[in-house]
C-alpha positions in Angstrom: 100.7 74.4 127.2 102.3 71.5 125.6 106.0 71.5 125.9 106.7 71.0 122.1 104.0 73.9 121.1 105.3 76.2 123.8 109.2 75.6 122.5 107.9 75.9 118.6 106.2 79.1 119.8 108.6 80.7 121.8 111.2 79.8 118.9 109.0 81.6 116.3 108.9 84.8 118.2 112.2 84.8 119.7 114.6 82.9 117.6 116.1 85.3 115.8 117.6 86.5 119.0 119.4 83.6 119.3 123.1 83.2 117.9 123.2 81.8 114.3 125.0 78.3 116.3 122.3 78.0 118.8 119.3 78.5 116.0 121.0 75.8 113.9 121.0 73.2 116.6 117.9 74.2 118.6 116.2 73.8 114.9 117.8 70.3 114.5 116.3 69.4 117.7 113.0 71.0 117.5 111.9 70.8 113.6 113.9 67.9 112.4 113.8 65.6 115.3 117.3 64.9 115.5 118.5 63.0 118.6 121.0 64.7 120.8 123.6 61.9 119.8 122.6 62.9 116.1 123.2 66.5 116.4 126.6 66.0 118.3 128.2 63.6 116.0 127.0 66.0 113.0 128.6 68.9 114.4 131.4 67.5 116.4 130.5 68.1 119.7 129.7 66.2 122.8 125.8 64.9 123.1 125.9 66.5 127.1 127.1 70.0 125.1 124.2 69.7 122.6 122.2 69.0 125.6 123.1 72.1 127.5 122.8 74.2 124.6 119.2 73.4 124.0 118.7 73.8 127.7 119.9 77.1 127.7 118.3 78.3 124.2 115.1 77.4 126.3 115.9 79.3 129.2 117.0 82.2 127.1 113.5 82.2 125.0 111.3 81.7 128.2 113.2 84.9 129.3 112.3 86.9 126.6 108.9 85.7 126.7 108.7 86.5 130.7 109.6 90.3 129.5 108.1 90.8 126.5 105.0 88.4 126.7 104.2 88.1 122.9 103.1 84.9 122.9 101.1 85.3 125.5 99.4 88.0 123.8 99.2 86.3 120.7 97.3 83.7 122.4 94.9 85.7 124.0 94.4 87.5 120.8 93.8 84.2 119.1 91.3 83.3 121.5 89.6 86.7 121.2 89.3 86.2 117.7 88.2 82.6 117.9 85.2 83.9 120.3 84.4 86.4 118.1 83.8 84.0 115.0 82.1 81.9 117.2 79.7 84.5 118.4 78.9 85.8 114.9 78.4 82.4 113.5 75.9 81.5 116.0 74.1 84.8 115.6 73.9 84.5 111.8 72.8 81.0 112.4 69.9 82.2 114.6 68.7 84.4 112.0 67.8 87.9 112.3 64.3 89.0 111.0 63.9 92.3 109.4 67.7 93.6 110.0 69.4 92.5 106.8 72.0 95.0 107.0 72.8 94.0 110.4 73.0 90.3 109.1 75.4 91.5 106.5 77.5 93.3 109.1 77.9 90.1 111.2 78.7 88.3 108.0 81.6 90.9 107.2 82.8 90.7 111.0 82.8 86.9 110.5 84.8 86.9 107.2 87.2 88.7 109.0 87.6 87.1 112.2 88.0 83.8 109.9 90.6 85.9 108.0 92.5 86.7 111.0 92.5 83.3 112.5 94.2 81.9 109.2 96.7 84.4 109.9 97.7 82.7 113.4 
């Protein structure tokens, strides 16, 4: 998993478990793409302090994932839904002669899987 994507996902799932200060600094680095120096200057702390705080947040978020596996389950569910969508589209495109109700059901399943994919 790409490092930035992983950090973003972990923060999305577990960020509320960080302190307000940790969240604020982590968001500056992750979402606002501020440098360590910019964050340090804005907050009146050392660049090393910002670096240490971000590393500590990374560790805390990873520890939550190691215990709860929410991001892992989310990714697995997303891949499963994508596979359902692919299979139903494939089946629908092949055409099902004489099975109108089956085709309609496949269309409904495909529509639902696309809606779920949008949620992710």
